[in-house]
VEXGU-554310 format. One record per residue (C-alpha): residue number from 1; residue in three letters; chain; z, x, y. Coordinates in steps of 0.1 Angstrom, whole numbers. Example, Ala and Ser with C-alpha at 12.3 -4.5 7.8 and 13.67 -1.06 7.14 Angstrom:
BEGIN
@tivo: 1	palum: Ala	sedren: A	c3: 78	c1: 123	c2: -45
@tivo: 2	palum: Ser	sedren: A	c3: 71	c1: 137	c2: -11
# end
This chain:
BEGIN
@tivo: 1	palum: Met	sedren: A	c3: -335	c1: -776	c2: -1705
@tivo: 2	palum: Thr	sedren: A	c3: -297	c1: -778	c2: -1703
@tivo: 3	palum: Pro	sedren: A	c3: -281	c1: -812	c2: -1694
@tivo: 4	palum: Ala	sedren: A	c3: -270	c1: -798	c2: -1660
@tivo: 5	palum: Arg	sedren: A	c3: -305	c1: -787	c2: -1652
@tivo: 6	palum: Ala	sedren: A	c3: -319	c1: -820	c2: -1664
@tivo: 7	palum: Asp	sedren: A	c3: -295	c1: -839	c2: -1641
@tivo: 8	palum: Ala	sedren: A	c3: -304	c1: -816	c2: -1612
@tivo: 9	palum: Ala	sedren: A	c3: -341	c1: -823	c2: -1618
@tivo: 10	palum: Thr	sedren: A	c3: -336	c1: -860	c2: -1619
@tivo: 11	palum: Ala	sedren: A	c3: -316	c1: -859	c2: -1587
@tivo: 12	palum: Gly	sedren: A	c3: -343	c1: -838	c2: -1570
@tivo: 13	palum: Ser	sedren: A	c3: -370	c1: -863	c2: -1582
@tivo: 14	palum: Gly	sedren: A	c3: -349	c1: -892	c2: -1569
@tivo: 15	palum: Gln	sedren: A	c3: -344	c1: -875	c2: -1535
@tivo: 16	palum: Ala	sedren: A	c3: -381	c1: -868	c2: -1532
@tivo: 17	palum: Leu	sedren: A	c3: -389	c1: -905	c2: -1539
@tivo: 18	palum: Trp	sedren: A	c3: -364	c1: -916	c2: -1512
@tivo: 19	palum: Thr	sedren: A	c3: -380	c1: -891	c2: -1488
@tivo: 20	palum: Val	sedren: A	c3: -415	c1: -905	c2: -1494
@tivo: 21	palum: Ala	sedren: A	c3: -401	c1: -940	c2: -1489
@tivo: 22	palum: Gln	sedren: A	c3: -385	c1: -929	c2: -1456
@tivo: 23	palum: Val	sedren: A	c3: -417	c1: -914	c2: -1443
@tivo: 24	palum: Met	sedren: A	c3: -437	c1: -945	c2: -1453
@tivo: 25	palum: Gly	sedren: A	c3: -411	c1: -966	c2: -1435
@tivo: 26	palum: Val	sedren: A	c3: -418	c1: -948	c2: -1403
@tivo: 27	palum: Val	sedren: A	c3: -456	c1: -949	c2: -1408
@tivo: 28	palum: Leu	sedren: A	c3: -455	c1: -986	c2: -1415
@tivo: 29	palum: Thr	sedren: A	c3: -434	c1: -991	c2: -1384
@tivo: 30	palum: Val	sedren: A	c3: -461	c1: -974	c2: -1363
@tivo: 31	palum: Val	sedren: A	c3: -487	c1: -997	c2: -1380
@tivo: 32	palum: Leu	sedren: A	c3: -465	c1: -1027	c2: -1372
@tivo: 33	palum: Leu	sedren: A	c3: -464	c1: -1017	c2: -1336
@tivo: 34	palum: Gly	sedren: A	c3: -501	c1: -1016	c2: -1333
@tivo: 35	palum: Ala	sedren: A	c3: -506	c1: -1048	c2: -1352
@tivo: 36	palum: Leu	sedren: A	c3: -481	c1: -1066	c2: -1330
@tivo: 37	palum: Trp	sedren: A	c3: -502	c1: -1056	c2: -1300
@tivo: 38	palum: Trp	sedren: A	c3: -537	c1: -1062	c2: -1314
@tivo: 39	palum: Ala	sedren: A	c3: -531	c1: -1091	c2: -1339
@tivo: 40	palum: Pro	sedren: A	c3: -498	c1: -1106	c2: -1329
@tivo: 41	palum: Thr	sedren: A	c3: -501	c1: -1141	c2: -1343
@tivo: 42	palum: Gln	sedren: A	c3: -508	c1: -1130	c2: -1379
@tivo: 43	palum: Thr	sedren: A	c3: -484	c1: -1101	c2: -1377
@tivo: 44	palum: Leu	sedren: A	c3: -455	c1: -1121	c2: -1364
@tivo: 45	palum: Ala	sedren: A	c3: -459	c1: -1148	c2: -1391
@tivo: 46	palum: Leu	sedren: A	c3: -460	c1: -1122	c2: -1418
@tivo: 47	palum: Leu	sedren: A	c3: -431	c1: -1102	c2: -1404
@tivo: 48	palum: Trp	sedren: A	c3: -407	c1: -1130	c2: -1398
@tivo: 49	palum: Asn	sedren: A	c3: -416	c1: -1153	c2: -1427
@tivo: 50	palum: Ala	sedren: A	c3: -424	c1: -1129	c2: -1455
@tivo: 51	palum: Val	sedren: A	c3: -409	c1: -1095	c2: -1448
@tivo: 52	palum: Ile	sedren: A	c3: -376	c1: -1101	c2: -1430
@tivo: 53	palum: Pro	sedren: A	c3: -365	c1: -1128	c2: -1455
@tivo: 54	palum: Ile	sedren: A	c3: -364	c1: -1102	c2: -1482
@tivo: 55	palum: Leu	sedren: A	c3: -335	c1: -1084	c2: -1465
@tivo: 56	palum: Pro	sedren: A	c3: -305	c1: -1108	c2: -1470
@tivo: 57	palum: Ala	sedren: A	c3: -311	c1: -1108	c2: -1508
@tivo: 58	palum: Val	sedren: A	c3: -315	c1: -1070	c2: -1507
@tivo: 59	palum: Phe	sedren: A	c3: -282	c1: -1067	c2: -1488
@tivo: 60	palum: Leu	sedren: A	c3: -264	c1: -1087	c2: -1516
@tivo: 61	palum: Val	sedren: A	c3: -278	c1: -1063	c2: -1542
@tivo: 62	palum: Asn	sedren: A	c3: -269	c1: -1033	c2: -1520
@tivo: 63	palum: Pro	sedren: A	c3: -275	c1: -1027	c2: -1483
@tivo: 64	palum: Ala	sedren: A	c3: -280	c1: -990	c2: -1492
@tivo: 65	palum: Ile	sedren: A	c3: -315	c1: -999	c2: -1505
@tivo: 66	palum: Trp	sedren: A	c3: -325	c1: -1008	c2: -1470
@tivo: 67	palum: Arg	sedren: A	c3: -303	c1: -983	c2: -1452
@tivo: 68	palum: Asn	sedren: A	c3: -320	c1: -955	c2: -1473
@tivo: 69	palum: Val	sedren: A	c3: -355	c1: -964	c2: -1460
@tivo: 70	palum: Cys	sedren: A	c3: -348	c1: -980	c2: -1426
@tivo: 71	palum: Pro	sedren: A	c3: -372	c1: -963	c2: -1401
@tivo: 72	palum: Leu	sedren: A	c3: -346	c1: -965	c2: -1374
@tivo: 73	palum: Ala	sedren: A	c3: -321	c1: -947	c2: -1396
@tivo: 74	palum: Thr	sedren: A	c3: -348	c1: -921	c2: -1403
@tivo: 75	palum: Leu	sedren: A	c3: -352	c1: -915	c2: -1366
@tivo: 76	palum: Asn	sedren: A	c3: -314	c1: -914	c2: -1361
@tivo: 77	palum: Met	sedren: A	c3: -312	c1: -887	c2: -1387
@tivo: 78	palum: Leu	sedren: A	c3: -341	c1: -868	c2: -1373
@tivo: 79	palum: Thr	sedren: A	c3: -323	c1: -858	c2: -1341
@tivo: 80	palum: Ala	sedren: A	c3: -288	c1: -856	c2: -1356
@tivo: 81	palum: Pro	sedren: A	c3: -290	c1: -819	c2: -1366
@tivo: 82	palum: Phe	sedren: A	c3: -297	c1: -810	c2: -1330
@tivo: 83	palum: Gly	sedren: A	c3: -269	c1: -830	c2: -1315
@tivo: 84	palum: Gln	sedren: A	c3: -232	c1: -826	c2: -1307
@tivo: 85	palum: Gln	sedren: A	c3: -219	c1: -834	c2: -1342
@tivo: 86	palum: Arg	sedren: A	c3: -193	c1: -857	c2: -1326
@tivo: 87	palum: Lys	sedren: A	c3: -176	c1: -878	c2: -1353
@tivo: 88	palum: Leu	sedren: A	c3: -166	c1: -914	c2: -1348
@tivo: 89	palum: Glu	sedren: A	c3: -130	c1: -926	c2: -1353
@tivo: 90	palum: Ala	sedren: A	c3: -122	c1: -960	c2: -1367
@tivo: 91	palum: Glu	sedren: A	c3: -112	c1: -975	c2: -1333
@tivo: 92	palum: Gly	sedren: A	c3: -144	c1: -962	c2: -1317
@tivo: 93	palum: Ala	sedren: A	c3: -165	c1: -975	c2: -1346
@tivo: 94	palum: Arg	sedren: A	c3: -149	c1: -1010	c2: -1341
@tivo: 95	palum: Trp	sedren: A	c3: -158	c1: -1011	c2: -1304
@tivo: 96	palum: Phe	sedren: A	c3: -193	c1: -998	c2: -1309
@tivo: 97	palum: Gly	sedren: A	c3: -195	c1: -1025	c2: -1335
@tivo: 98	palum: Val	sedren: A	c3: -187	c1: -1051	c2: -1309
@tivo: 99	palum: Val	sedren: A	c3: -217	c1: -1040	c2: -1289
@tivo: 100	palum: Gly	sedren: A	c3: -238	c1: -1042	c2: -1321
@tivo: 101	palum: Ile	sedren: A	c3: -226	c1: -1078	c2: -1326
@tivo: 102	palum: Val	sedren: A	c3: -235	c1: -1086	c2: -1290
@tivo: 103	palum: Leu	sedren: A	c3: -270	c1: -1072	c2: -1295
@tivo: 104	palum: Leu	sedren: A	c3: -274	c1: -1093	c2: -1327
@tivo: 105	palum: Val	sedren: A	c3: -263	c1: -1126	c2: -1311
@tivo: 106	palum: Val	sedren: A	c3: -286	c1: -1119	c2: -1281
@tivo: 107	palum: Met	sedren: A	c3: -317	c1: -1108	c2: -1300
@tivo: 108	palum: Val	sedren: A	c3: -318	c1: -1134	c2: -1328
@tivo: 109	palum: Pro	sedren: A	c3: -320	c1: -1165	c2: -1306
@tivo: 110	palum: Ala	sedren: A	c3: -345	c1: -1146	c2: -1284
@tivo: 111	palum: Arg	sedren: A	c3: -369	c1: -1149	c2: -1313
@tivo: 112	palum: Arg	sedren: A	c3: -374	c1: -1185	c2: -1302
@tivo: 113	palum: Phe	sedren: A	c3: -388	c1: -1178	c2: -1268
@tivo: 114	palum: Leu	sedren: A	c3: -399	c1: -1141	c2: -1271
@tivo: 115	palum: Phe	sedren: A	c3: -401	c1: -1123	c2: -1304
@tivo: 116	palum: Asn	sedren: A	c3: -416	c1: -1151	c2: -1325
@tivo: 117	palum: Val	sedren: A	c3: -443	c1: -1158	c2: -1300
@tivo: 118	palum: His	sedren: A	c3: -451	c1: -1126	c2: -1282
@tivo: 119	palum: Gly	sedren: A	c3: -460	c1: -1096	c2: -1303
@tivo: 120	palum: Pro	sedren: A	c3: -462	c1: -1069	c2: -1275
@tivo: 121	palum: Thr	sedren: A	c3: -427	c1: -1078	c2: -1263
@tivo: 122	palum: Leu	sedren: A	c3: -413	c1: -1073	c2: -1298
@tivo: 123	palum: Ala	sedren: A	c3: -432	c1: -1040	c2: -1301
@tivo: 124	palum: Ile	sedren: A	c3: -417	c1: -1028	c2: -1268
@tivo: 125	palum: Thr	sedren: A	c3: -382	c1: -1038	c2: -1280
@tivo: 126	palum: Ile	sedren: A	c3: -386	c1: -1020	c2: -1313
@tivo: 127	palum: Val	sedren: A	c3: -396	c1: -988	c2: -1294
@tivo: 128	palum: Ala	sedren: A	c3: -366	c1: -992	c2: -1271
@tivo: 129	palum: Val	sedren: A	c3: -342	c1: -995	c2: -1301
@tivo: 130	palum: Ala	sedren: A	c3: -360	c1: -965	c2: -1318
@tivo: 131	palum: Val	sedren: A	c3: -353	c1: -944	c2: -1286
@tivo: 132	palum: Leu	sedren: A	c3: -317	c1: -955	c2: -1287
@tivo: 133	palum: Ala	sedren: A	c3: -314	c1: -944	c2: -1323
@tivo: 134	palum: Leu	sedren: A	c3: -329	c1: -910	c2: -1314
@tivo: 135	palum: Leu	sedren: A	c3: -305	c1: -906	c2: -1285
@tivo: 136	palum: Leu	sedren: A	c3: -274	c1: -916	c2: -1305
@tivo: 137	palum: Gly	sedren: A	c3: -285	c1: -891	c2: -1332
@tivo: 138	palum: Leu	sedren: A	c3: -281	c1: -864	c2: -1305
@tivo: 139	palum: Ala	sedren: A	c3: -248	c1: -878	c2: -1292
@tivo: 140	palum: Phe	sedren: A	c3: -230	c1: -882	c2: -1325
@tivo: 141	palum: Ala	sedren: A	c3: -228	c1: -866	c2: -1360
@tivo: 142	palum: Thr	sedren: A	c3: -253	c1: -878	c2: -1386
@tivo: 143	palum: Lys	sedren: A	c3: -253	c1: -917	c2: -1386
@tivo: 144	palum: Ala	sedren: A	c3: -221	c1: -922	c2: -1367
@tivo: 145	palum: Gly	sedren: A	c3: -235	c1: -934	c2: -1334
@tivo: 146	palum: Phe	sedren: A	c3: -263	c1: -958	c2: -1345
@tivo: 147	palum: Cys	sedren: A	c3: -265	c1: -966	c2: -1382
@tivo: 148	palum: Asn	sedren: A	c3: -227	c1: -968	c2: -1386
@tivo: 149	palum: Ala	sedren: A	c3: -218	c1: -983	c2: -1353
@tivo: 150	palum: Leu	sedren: A	c3: -243	c1: -997	c2: -1328
@tivo: 151	palum: Cys	sedren: A	c3: -271	c1: -1010	c2: -1351
@tivo: 152	palum: Pro	sedren: A	c3: -274	c1: -1048	c2: -1345
@tivo: 153	palum: Val	sedren: A	c3: -282	c1: -1053	c2: -1382
@tivo: 154	palum: Leu	sedren: A	c3: -250	c1: -1035	c2: -1393
@tivo: 155	palum: Pro	sedren: A	c3: -227	c1: -1066	c2: -1389
@tivo: 156	palum: Val	sedren: A	c3: -248	c1: -1085	c2: -1414
@tivo: 157	palum: Glu	sedren: A	c3: -250	c1: -1055	c2: -1437
@tivo: 158	palum: Lys	sedren: A	c3: -212	c1: -1053	c2: -1438
@tivo: 159	palum: Leu	sedren: A	c3: -208	c1: -1090	c2: -1444
@tivo: 160	palum: Tyr	sedren: A	c3: -233	c1: -1093	c2: -1472
@tivo: 161	palum: Gly	sedren: A	c3: -227	c1: -1058	c2: -1486
@tivo: 162	palum: Gln	sedren: A	c3: -190	c1: -1062	c2: -1493
@tivo: 163	palum: Arg	sedren: A	c3: -194	c1: -1062	c2: -1531
@tivo: 164	palum: Pro	sedren: A	c3: -229	c1: -1048	c2: -1540
@tivo: 165	palum: Leu	sedren: A	c3: -244	c1: -1059	c2: -1573
@tivo: 166	palum: Leu	sedren: A	c3: -259	c1: -1025	c2: -1580
@tivo: 167	palum: Asn	sedren: A	c3: -247	c1: -989	c2: -1573
@tivo: 168	palum: Val	sedren: A	c3: -272	c1: -971	c2: -1551
@tivo: 169	palum: Gly	sedren: A	c3: -268	c1: -935	c2: -1539
@tivo: 170	palum: Asn	sedren: A	c3: -268	c1: -923	c2: -1503
@tivo: 171	palum: Pro	sedren: A	c3: -295	c1: -896	c2: -1503
@tivo: 172	palum: Arg	sedren: A	c3: -295	c1: -893	c2: -1465
@tivo: 173	palum: Cys	sedren: A	c3: -260	c1: -878	c2: -1464
@tivo: 174	palum: Leu	sedren: A	c3: -258	c1: -851	c2: -1490
@tivo: 175	palum: Pro	sedren: A	c3: -232	c1: -838	c2: -1487
@tivo: 176	palum: Cys	sedren: A	c3: -213	c1: -864	c2: -1467
@tivo: 177	palum: Asn	sedren: A	c3: -196	c1: -849	c2: -1436
@tivo: 178	palum: Leu	sedren: A	c3: -175	c1: -880	c2: -1429
@tivo: 179	palum: Cys	sedren: A	c3: -193	c1: -886	c2: -1396
@tivo: 180	palum: Thr	sedren: A	c3: -176	c1: -920	c2: -1396
@tivo: 181	palum: Arg	sedren: A	c3: -140	c1: -914	c2: -1408
@tivo: 182	palum: Lys	sedren: A	c3: -133	c1: -949	c2: -1419
@tivo: 183	palum: Gly	sedren: A	c3: -154	c1: -980	c2: -1428
@tivo: 184	palum: Cys	sedren: A	c3: -187	c1: -963	c2: -1435
@tivo: 185	palum: Gln	sedren: A	c3: -210	c1: -988	c2: -1451
@tivo: 186	palum: Asp	sedren: A	c3: -226	c1: -962	c2: -1473
@tivo: 187	palum: Leu	sedren: A	c3: -195	c1: -944	c2: -1484
@tivo: 188	palum: Thr	sedren: A	c3: -171	c1: -973	c2: -1490
@tivo: 189	palum: Pro	sedren: A	c3: -189	c1: -1007	c2: -1486
@tivo: 190	palum: Glu	sedren: A	c3: -160	c1: -1026	c2: -1501
@tivo: 191	palum: Lys	sedren: A	c3: -138	c1: -1014	c2: -1472
@tivo: 192	palum: Ala	sedren: A	c3: -162	c1: -1017	c2: -1443
@tivo: 193	palum: Val	sedren: A	c3: -153	c1: -1052	c2: -1434
@tivo: 194	palum: Gly	sedren: A	c3: -115	c1: -1045	c2: -1437
@tivo: 195	palum: Val	sedren: A	c3: -118	c1: -1016	c2: -1413
@tivo: 196	palum: Ala	sedren: A	c3: -139	c1: -1037	c2: -1389
@tivo: 197	palum: Leu	sedren: A	c3: -111	c1: -1063	c2: -1389
@tivo: 198	palum: Gly	sedren: A	c3: -84	c1: -1037	c2: -1383
@tivo: 199	palum: Ala	sedren: A	c3: -47	c1: -1041	c2: -1389
@tivo: 200	palum: Arg	sedren: A	c3: -49	c1: -1079	c2: -1384
@tivo: 201	palum: Arg	sedren: A	c3: -67	c1: -1084	c2: -1417
@tivo: 202	palum: Ser	sedren: A	c3: -33	c1: -1087	c2: -1435
@tivo: 203	palum: Ser	sedren: A	c3: -28	c1: -1121	c2: -1418
@tivo: 204	palum: Ser	sedren: A	c3: -48	c1: -1150	c2: -1404
@tivo: 205	palum: Arg	sedren: A	c3: -51	c1: -1132	c2: -1371
@tivo: 206	palum: Trp	sedren: A	c3: -82	c1: -1115	c2: -1384
@tivo: 207	palum: Leu	sedren: A	c3: -100	c1: -1146	c2: -1372
@tivo: 208	palum: Val	sedren: A	c3: -94	c1: -1136	c2: -1335
@tivo: 209	palum: Thr	sedren: A	c3: -108	c1: -1101	c2: -1340
@tivo: 210	palum: Pro	sedren: A	c3: -144	c1: -1095	c2: -1328
@tivo: 211	palum: Tyr	sedren: A	c3: -157	c1: -1090	c2: -1363
@tivo: 212	palum: Gly	sedren: A	c3: -136	c1: -1118	c2: -1377
@tivo: 213	palum: Ala	sedren: A	c3: -150	c1: -1142	c2: -1351
@tivo: 214	palum: Phe	sedren: A	c3: -185	c1: -1131	c2: -1359
@tivo: 215	palum: Ala	sedren: A	c3: -180	c1: -1137	c2: -1396
@tivo: 216	palum: Ala	sedren: A	c3: -165	c1: -1171	c2: -1391
@tivo: 217	palum: Ala	sedren: A	c3: -192	c1: -1182	c2: -1367
@tivo: 218	palum: Phe	sedren: A	c3: -222	c1: -1167	c2: -1385
@tivo: 219	palum: Pro	sedren: A	c3: -230	c1: -1196	c2: -1409
@tivo: 220	palum: Gly	sedren: A	c3: -232	c1: -1219	c2: -1379
@tivo: 221	palum: Phe	sedren: A	c3: -252	c1: -1193	c2: -1360
@tivo: 222	palum: Ile	sedren: A	c3: -278	c1: -1194	c2: -1387
@tivo: 223	palum: Val	sedren: A	c3: -280	c1: -1232	c2: -1387
@tivo: 224	palum: Gly	sedren: A	c3: -281	c1: -1232	c2: -1349
@tivo: 225	palum: Tyr	sedren: A	c3: -311	c1: -1209	c2: -1349
@tivo: 226	palum: Tyr	sedren: A	c3: -330	c1: -1229	c2: -1375
@tivo: 227	palum: Thr	sedren: A	c3: -324	c1: -1262	c2: -1357
@tivo: 228	palum: Thr	sedren: A	c3: -342	c1: -1249	c2: -1326
@tivo: 229	palum: Thr	sedren: A	c3: -379	c1: -1245	c2: -1322
@tivo: 230	palum: Asp	sedren: A	c3: -402	c1: -1218	c2: -1307
@tivo: 231	palum: Gly	sedren: A	c3: -409	c1: -1223	c2: -1270
@tivo: 232	palum: Ile	sedren: A	c3: -416	c1: -1207	c2: -1237
@tivo: 233	palum: Leu	sedren: A	c3: -392	c1: -1184	c2: -1218
@tivo: 234	palum: Ser	sedren: A	c3: -377	c1: -1213	c2: -1197
@tivo: 235	palum: Thr	sedren: A	c3: -362	c1: -1227	c2: -1229
@tivo: 236	palum: Ala	sedren: A	c3: -339	c1: -1197	c2: -1233
@tivo: 237	palum: Pro	sedren: A	c3: -307	c1: -1214	c2: -1219
@tivo: 238	palum: Asp	sedren: A	c3: -312	c1: -1244	c2: -1242
@tivo: 239	palum: Val	sedren: A	c3: -316	c1: -1221	c2: -1272
@tivo: 240	palum: Tyr	sedren: A	c3: -285	c1: -1200	c2: -1265
@tivo: 241	palum: Leu	sedren: A	c3: -264	c1: -1231	c2: -1258
@tivo: 242	palum: His	sedren: A	c3: -276	c1: -1248	c2: -1290
@tivo: 243	palum: Val	sedren: A	c3: -269	c1: -1218	c2: -1311
@tivo: 244	palum: Ala	sedren: A	c3: -235	c1: -1212	c2: -1294
@tivo: 245	palum: Leu	sedren: A	c3: -224	c1: -1248	c2: -1301
@tivo: 246	palum: Tyr	sedren: A	c3: -233	c1: -1245	c2: -1338
@tivo: 247	palum: Ser	sedren: A	c3: -215	c1: -1212	c2: -1339
@tivo: 248	palum: Ala	sedren: A	c3: -184	c1: -1227	c2: -1323
@tivo: 249	palum: Val	sedren: A	c3: -184	c1: -1255	c2: -1349
@tivo: 250	palum: Ser	sedren: A	c3: -187	c1: -1230	c2: -1377
@tivo: 251	palum: Tyr	sedren: A	c3: -158	c1: -1210	c2: -1363
@tivo: 252	palum: Val	sedren: A	c3: -135	c1: -1240	c2: -1360
@tivo: 253	palum: Ile	sedren: A	c3: -143	c1: -1251	c2: -1395
@tivo: 254	palum: Ala	sedren: A	c3: -137	c1: -1216	c2: -1408
@tivo: 255	palum: Val	sedren: A	c3: -103	c1: -1214	c2: -1390
@tivo: 256	palum: Ala	sedren: A	c3: -93	c1: -1248	c2: -1404
@tivo: 257	palum: Val	sedren: A	c3: -102	c1: -1239	c2: -1440
@tivo: 258	palum: Val	sedren: A	c3: -85	c1: -1205	c2: -1438
@tivo: 259	palum: Leu	sedren: A	c3: -53	c1: -1219	c2: -1423
@tivo: 260	palum: Leu	sedren: A	c3: -51	c1: -1249	c2: -1446
@tivo: 261	palum: Ala	sedren: A	c3: -60	c1: -1231	c2: -1478
@tivo: 262	palum: Arg	sedren: A	c3: -41	c1: -1199	c2: -1467
@tivo: 263	palum: Leu	sedren: A	c3: -71	c1: -1178	c2: -1476
@tivo: 264	palum: Ala	sedren: A	c3: -68	c1: -1140	c2: -1472
@tivo: 265	palum: Ala	sedren: A	c3: -94	c1: -1122	c2: -1452
@tivo: 266	palum: Glu	sedren: A	c3: -110	c1: -1107	c2: -1482
@tivo: 267	palum: Arg	sedren: A	c3: -118	c1: -1140	c2: -1499
@tivo: 268	palum: Ser	sedren: A	c3: -127	c1: -1157	c2: -1466
@tivo: 269	palum: Thr	sedren: A	c3: -153	c1: -1131	c2: -1456
@tivo: 270	palum: Leu	sedren: A	c3: -168	c1: -1133	c2: -1491
@tivo: 271	palum: Leu	sedren: A	c3: -171	c1: -1171	c2: -1488
@tivo: 272	palum: Leu	sedren: A	c3: -185	c1: -1168	c2: -1453
@tivo: 273	palum: Ala	sedren: A	c3: -211	c1: -1143	c2: -1465
@tivo: 274	palum: Ala	sedren: A	c3: -222	c1: -1166	c2: -1494
@tivo: 275	palum: Ala	sedren: A	c3: -225	c1: -1196	c2: -1471
@tivo: 276	palum: Ala	sedren: A	c3: -245	c1: -1177	c2: -1446
@tivo: 277	palum: Val	sedren: A	c3: -270	c1: -1164	c2: -1472
@tivo: 278	palum: Ala	sedren: A	c3: -274	c1: -1198	c2: -1488
@tivo: 279	palum: Leu	sedren: A	c3: -280	c1: -1215	c2: -1455
@tivo: 280	palum: Tyr	sedren: A	c3: -305	c1: -1189	c2: -1444
@tivo: 281	palum: Tyr	sedren: A	c3: -327	c1: -1193	c2: -1475
@tivo: 282	palum: Trp	sedren: A	c3: -323	c1: -1231	c2: -1474
@tivo: 283	palum: Phe	sedren: A	c3: -338	c1: -1232	c2: -1439
@tivo: 284	palum: Ala	sedren: A	c3: -362	c1: -1203	c2: -1443
@tivo: 285	palum: Ala	sedren: A	c3: -377	c1: -1215	c2: -1476
@tivo: 286	palum: Pro	sedren: A	c3: -405	c1: -1237	c2: -1460
@tivo: 287	palum: Ala	sedren: A	c3: -417	c1: -1209	c2: -1437
@tivo: 288	palum: Ile	sedren: A	c3: -416	c1: -1184	c2: -1466
@tivo: 289	palum: Ala	sedren: A	c3: -438	c1: -1207	c2: -1487
@tivo: 290	palum: Thr	sedren: A	c3: -462	c1: -1212	c2: -1458
@tivo: 291	palum: Ala	sedren: A	c3: -465	c1: -1175	c2: -1450
@tivo: 292	palum: Leu	sedren: A	c3: -472	c1: -1166	c2: -1486
@tivo: 293	palum: Val	sedren: A	c3: -496	c1: -1195	c2: -1490
@tivo: 294	palum: Leu	sedren: A	c3: -476	c1: -1210	c2: -1518
@tivo: 295	palum: Pro	sedren: A	c3: -475	c1: -1246	c2: -1530
@tivo: 296	palum: Thr	sedren: A	c3: -449	c1: -1268	c2: -1514
@tivo: 297	palum: Trp	sedren: A	c3: -428	c1: -1270	c2: -1546
@tivo: 298	palum: Trp	sedren: A	c3: -421	c1: -1233	c2: -1541
@tivo: 299	palum: Val	sedren: A	c3: -397	c1: -1244	c2: -1514
@tivo: 300	palum: Ile	sedren: A	c3: -374	c1: -1258	c2: -1541
@tivo: 301	palum: Gly	sedren: A	c3: -379	c1: -1226	c2: -1561
@tivo: 302	palum: Val	sedren: A	c3: -368	c1: -1204	c2: -1532
@tivo: 303	palum: Arg	sedren: A	c3: -338	c1: -1225	c2: -1526
@tivo: 304	palum: Val	sedren: A	c3: -327	c1: -1227	c2: -1562
@tivo: 305	palum: Ala	sedren: A	c3: -332	c1: -1189	c2: -1567
@tivo: 306	palum: Ser	sedren: A	c3: -313	c1: -1181	c2: -1536
@tivo: 307	palum: Val	sedren: A	c3: -283	c1: -1203	c2: -1545
@tivo: 308	palum: Ser	sedren: A	c3: -283	c1: -1189	c2: -1580
@tivo: 309	palum: Leu	sedren: A	c3: -282	c1: -1153	c2: -1566
@tivo: 310	palum: Val	sedren: A	c3: -255	c1: -1162	c2: -1541
@tivo: 311	palum: Leu	sedren: A	c3: -233	c1: -1178	c2: -1568
@tivo: 312	palum: Phe	sedren: A	c3: -238	c1: -1149	c2: -1591
@tivo: 313	palum: Trp	sedren: A	c3: -229	c1: -1125	c2: -1564
@tivo: 314	palum: Leu	sedren: A	c3: -199	c1: -1145	c2: -1553
@tivo: 315	palum: Met	sedren: A	c3: -185	c1: -1147	c2: -1588
@tivo: 316	palum: Arg	sedren: A	c3: -189	c1: -1109	c2: -1592
@tivo: 317	palum: Ala	sedren: A	c3: -174	c1: -1103	c2: -1558
@tivo: 318	palum: Met	sedren: A	c3: -143	c1: -1124	c2: -1561
@tivo: 319	palum: Pro	sedren: A	c3: -110	c1: -1108	c2: -1573
@tivo: 320	palum: Pro	sedren: A	c3: -105	c1: -1109	c2: -1611
@tivo: 321	palum: Glu	sedren: A	c3: -78	c1: -1136	c2: -1609
@tivo: 322	palum: Val	sedren: A	c3: -102	c1: -1159	c2: -1591
@tivo: 323	palum: Arg	sedren: A	c3: -129	c1: -1153	c2: -1617
@tivo: 324	palum: Ala	sedren: A	c3: -105	c1: -1159	c2: -1645
@tivo: 325	palum: Ala	sedren: A	c3: -93	c1: -1192	c2: -1629
@tivo: 326	palum: Ala	sedren: A	c3: -130	c1: -1203	c2: -1625
@tivo: 327	palum: Ala	sedren: A	c3: -137	c1: -1195	c2: -1661
# end
């Protein structure tokens, strides 16, 4: 077999494996929906405390690992060939992204009074988002409408995926048709945050852009969520107010540090991503250990491992001159 044929065979095998993973993702989602309805307590504990906590670390390694198997992305791509093939310009992607951020900041605190405690409600919400992904597949080319714009997970994928540790292909989009002309997380992950910030990224004014405000507030958003507790629906106003206050404090601290240290947007967003991931695992570690029936000392292990991963990622992500100064 010639080298060219060998490469083609390897690529074909890899594509087949990704396809199997994508089908399995949809099948497992259907199983999840049934489990949320018929065994909600056990399913919610496993989902939120054992499965979802894997994702932030995966995003640091490369968000494409998740994006290549995400069942919602699979549904989005399912209807894309039958749609209008409308491409999304940078400005449109930014404003669609604002809607995605709003969805994120509404849905995450809602875990405390809905999604952590009521499986059928979460199942219905997943179905609603799945329908949205299907419809946006019809309205826009390839992944432009949902995966690259409106997905509520995308703001986090962009923040954590600025400097992936590993190179991962994009088998969903072969060949790429530039459905999102600028800032595609799959095509140029290192530029996605910059495009989201727009022209203001060249000065401290990036902090007043929608994505800049999200990035600056996100570490506090995480702390705010984890310093609330699960409750009934009537606790919703208190939960949102609590998370909003912590987010505001985070934003003020970020603004002060950026202005005083004169940090560029690139370095600032890397530091904010590192802080957010470290804080997430610090607070999530006890629940992870409980869900996996691990000894309590595993809490320390999860925290040490996560901080080590974050520091390694941050040192790799920082510009060369920063790494040289640190060495």
